[in-house]
C-alpha positions, 0 to 999 in steps of 0.5 A, a space after each residue: 582491764 587494768 587497775 586504772 580502768 577499775 578506778 575509773 569505774 569506781 569514780 563513775 559509780 559515785 556520779 557521772 563525770 567527764 574525762 577531765 573531772 575524772 583526771 582531777 579526781 584521780 589525783 587523790 590516789 593515782 597519777 594518770 594523764 588525759 592520754 591514758 584516761 580517754 582511751 580507757 573510757 573509750 574501751 569501757 564504752 566499747 565493752 558496755 561498762 559505761 555509757 557516754 552522753 554528748 553534751 553540746 557547748 557553745 564555742 567549744 567542742 561537745 563534752 562527753 559525760 560518762 555513766 557506769 552501766 549495770 555491767 560496769 557496776 557488776 565488774 567493779 563489785 567483782 574486782 573489789 572482791 578480789 585481793 589486791 595484786 601485790 604491792 602498791 607502786 609509789 612514784 615520787 620524784 621528790 623522794 628520788 631526789 632526796 635519795 641522792 641529796 648528798 650530791 648537792 649543796 646544802 642550800 639546794 637541798 634546803 630549797 628542795 625541802 622548802 618547795 615540797 613543804 609549800 606544795 604539801 601545805 597547799 594540797 593539805 588545805 585543799 584536801 582538808 576543805 573537801 573533808 570538812 564538807 564531807 564531815 558535815 554530812 552524817 550520811 557520808 561519814 556514818 553510812 558505809 554503803 553511801 557512794 561517798 563513803 570510800 571518798 571520805 575514807 581516802 580523804 582522811 587517809 590523804 590528810 594523815 599522809 600529808 601531815 606525816 610527810 610535813 612532820 618528816 620534813 620538819 624532822 629532816 630539815 635541821 639535819 641539812 648543814 647549811 650556812 644560809 638564812 632561811 
């Protein structure tokens, strides 16, 4: 099993989900497409690490609701106990563009930073709203055995990362020599 498979089990340990819901939840810390997730869910079901319930919908195809099994929870616990396998992989197209930013006109560079800022502010607003909901429930924040505790920790980390990147952009933007109005 690959890391993404364990990630799916981790999310299903919190609550039963559809593949679509899993894809949305993964965005917090992992980039994966439906084309990656659905085959893994089928494999997890085949290995009896998850079960799947078909839920009928009117005018739409049935949706599948996945639930972790005891064997899946045991596999997840065992994986969590193992040390992570090396460095984490970060893939960010924006950072690749920043690396080569000296090749474009300053106005283009400035626009790149402005667009990133807008996207980060939107994401920060969403993540902070979710974090507020979690912080209103003391059992999530203070009980490390809660199924929501790991999610809470990740949201706190994401808020910090988003704020740090916004701070870095604020620092870097004035370094761009541009003679255009902002």
